N, C-alpha and C positions, 0 to 999 in steps of 0.2 A: 504494499499498499505505499501512496506517495506523501513525504510530508508534506503536510497543506500549509505550513511556514515556508517552505522549500523558496518562495518567490521572494521573501523579502532577505532570505542569507545574501549576503553580496550584493543587496540594491539599496534604492531611495525612498526612503516615502517623508512625510511632515509629520509635526509635532499634533494638531489639530486645530488650534485658533490662526485664522488667517485676515488678512486687512480687509476692507469694506464690508459690506451690508448686503449684497443680493448673492444671496444663496446657490442661483442659477448659475452664476457667475463663476463662485467658487469651484461648485463639483464639476463643472465644466472643465475649468482646469485641471483639479487635481485627474480626473479621471484622465483627460487628453495628454496628461503630463510622465507621468506614473504608474508603472507596472501594479504596485500594490499602492490603490488609491485609499483615500480617508474619508472621513465622514468628517467636513469641512464646520469647525466655529467659528460665527464670526461676531467676537464679544462688541464690536463697534457701535450694533444695532441698541446694545444701552442695557440697561437692567433687564435678568431674565436672561440675557444671551454670554453670561460668562459662566467659566467654569463652575462655580459652584450655583448659581440659580441653574443648568442643565441638570447637575448632579439633584439638586434639592427636586429638579423635574422627574425624576425617575422613581425616587421614592415610594413606594406603594403601602397605601391607609397610613402615610403620615402628611397630614394637609400643611403648607405654610404660607407665608405671606411675606411682606418687608417690613421690618421694624425701622425706625429710627438710625440704627447702628448699622441694621446686615438682615439677611435672610434669619426667619424664626420661623421654626417648625414646632409640628405641636397644637397650632392654630388652625382654625376654621380655611379653607383653601380661600387664596383672595385673587383680587385682577393679576399680580404677579404669575402666580401659578398659572394660571389660564394663559397668559403670553409666553410664559416657557414651554410651555405646551404646545403652541403655536407654530413659536420658533423648530420645536424639534422634528416636528411634523412637515412644515416647510421645506427644511434641510434634508430628511429624507425623501420626501417627494424631491427635489432638483438631483438630490443623487442617483435617483432610481430612472430618470430621464435621462442623465447623463450618461450614466452603464447602457440605456435601450441603445440611445441615438449611436455610441461608438459600438454597438453590435457586442457589446463584453456579456449579456447577461445569460445566465447558466453556467457560471466558470469565473476562476480565475481568485484572488484573494481581499477582500475589503477589510481594512482597519476601521474600530470606531473608541472613542475614547472617552470615559467620564472620571471625575475625580473620586479617587479611590474612598475608602470608609475612615481612615486616617484626618486624611485633608478635609471632608468634610464636617467629622468632631470637633475639626481647627475652628472652620469656617463659620457654619454655622449654629446660632442661639435658642436657644429652648425658651420654652413661654415666660421663664422670667428673669431674660435678659443674659445668662451663664452662658457659654460656650457649650456644647454639646458634650467636649473631652473630658470637662470639669465631673462629669454623671457616667462611672462605666456601663449603668444598665442603660444608660440613654445610647450610648455610643454600641453595645451590641446592638438593643434594636434598630437604629440607623444603618445597622452593616446588615442585618438580618431583611430590613425592606430595601437596600440597594442591593441584594442580591438576585431578590425576586424582578424588581424591575430593571435589572441587565441582563436576565435569563427572558424576560419579554424584550426587551432590546434586541439583542442579540436574534433572537427568530424573528424579528418583525425582520431586521435587516436582512437577513441569512433569505426568507420567501420572498422580498420585494426583488433580490438582486441574483437568487440562486447558484452564490457565490460562498465560499468559505470566509469567516470572518476572527479577526484575532482583534480580542479586547485589550486595549490600553488601559491601565488607572494609576490617573494623574495623581501621584505622594510628594508633591511639594512640601507639605508641610510634616513628612515624617519626622524628622527630626524634631521639632519643633513639640510636636505629640510626647516625643519618647525622653526629651530631656527636660520635660515642663518651662517651652519657653514660651506656650498659647498664650497672647491676652486675655487678661481677668477682666473681668466688668468694675474688679477693685484692686487696689494693693493690698488690701489684706484680707481679700480671698482668691490668695492666687491657684492657678489650675495645677493643680498634683502631674508632675511624672508617668507615662504610663511605661512601666516594664517592658523591655523590649519583647520577653516573652510574650504577654497578653497583649500587646500591640500584633505580633507578628499572626499570633492565635485569628486575633478579628477582620487581619487584613487576608488570612489563609479562608476563612469562614466563606468571604466574597469570591476568590478564587475559585477554590473547589466547588462552587454550586455553580457555576457559570459552564457551560457546556461549549468551550472553546478553548482556545491556546489564550492564553494571558501573560502581559508583558506590562512592566512599570516601569514609568516616566520619573526619574528623578533628575529632577535638574537643579536644584536646592542640596542643603548639605547630609551625607546619607548614612543612616545608620544601619551600615551592613552588616551585625548581629540580626538584624530585623530581615533583612533583605536572604539571608541565606537560611534561616527557615521557612520561607515562605514557597510552595511548590509552585513557582512559577517557569514561563518557558522561554524568559530573558527579559532586556530591559534596556531601555534609551536613557543615556546617560548626557551630559552638555561633556564629552571629550575637555573642552577649554579648560576646566574648572579642577578637575581632579589632580590630586595630590600625591606627594608619597604616602598619606596616611590612608591612601584608599586603596593601595597597590594591595593589597594581598587580598580586601573584598573583591575587586577588580578582574584580579585572576583567578580566583575561584568561579566567577561568573562567568569570565569567558571560556574557564575548562570543563563547563559542568550545565551549561545554558544552549539554547540554539540561537536564539537570536544576541546579539550584542550589538545593542544602536551605540554610536558616535554620533554626537550633537556636535556639529564642526563648524556650519555655513553662520553668518551674522542671520541674528533676525532682524536687524536695525540698520540701516545705509550707514558705512561706515564714511568719514570725510575722507580717506583716499580707499581706493580700491587695491585691495590687497588679492595675492598672485594665489593659484590653485596651490602649488605648492606651500607657500606658505601658510593658508588653512586648511592643509593635510598634517600640518608638522606634529600638531600637539599629539597625533595619534600615531603616528612612527614614533616620537619619544616615548610615548607611554607604553606599546608595548618591549620595546628594546628597555627602559627601565623596570617594567614588571619580568620581562624575561619570560615574554611571550614569542615565538617565531612569528618572522613577518609573513608567512606564505599565510597567516589566518587572518592576514590584512583583508585578504580575499574574502571575508565571510563576514565583516563587520557590515551593519546597515548604517549608513550614512543619512542624518538627518540636520535641518540647524539644530541649534544650542537649544532651543526655546520656541514655542508660538512667536508669531510675526505680527500679531493685529497691527505695530506700529509701523510697518513697513509699508513703502507706496506698492507691492503688487508682490505676488506668490512666487508669479514665474522666474522672475531671476534669482530668487533665494534656490526653488529647486533646479534650476540650472546651473548653480554653485554648486549643490551636492552631486550631481552628476561628475560636472570637473573632478570633486575630490577626491568620487570613488575612484575616476581614471586613475588619478596618481595613486592614491592607496594600492592596486593592483601593480601600477610599476615596479611600487617601494617592496610590495610581495616576493618579486621574482630576484631581487636584491641577494 
């Protein structure tokens, strides 16, 4: 049986968020440019279209709306909940249309991405205004609700496109949850750190519930003790931010998981355009310093360093990813 993740290995994909507000234009671009397209997120549309809003919108049987300080769950669904659902439906319709126009229906691999349970716990508020991460029971409730919503979401995407689906869980707040730096409602009532084994158990409960390969997207500081405990198929990382403290964890990931995503292309315009060789250099240096063979660079998935809602356009970023991939292929033969 063929590996459904094979098109992603050694390939190029995006992280999720893209510039603009037109879902049809975004979908047509990613389907036309990528072997592994993704469901675009368009946070520039405003409230309800960002990562936390989309994640809240996928929760099952947990109502939400907005407060003066953010998204609040455990309340009756409000206008923003309906708006979020409408955004998602439009995005799915646009991707389905683009896939049909490109005559790709019935095959291929498509990626969808949603905030993971730890990042939602850090970003969502309880009815009393505290972050979900303050209440371990609430964290588990959110994780269970998210898992059910993702099962439905993946099944819907698979049905619409007839394609294999890979799920990306965005966890930029993983470190904050595990190390007790989630913003608190008051300084006198801090959000306690969640031990790594418990955080990993919560994250794993979502991974194991979904009938699809699952990747983590980690663009902030990484707690490798959590990552190594979760049964993921790989991870997408900002390779430009990894330091010597990440080398052991990255080496374990690269040797044990199918997908190793290297974020290398800038997500926003730079004052001076850098060459593909300059952009690829952090990956080559990383593999050399970790002690991984350069030939393994041909298996790396190249991505932007993170989402790109602030860029003038997604196509130049994806072009840069393809150029970087070509440089890595050359380096792997050295």
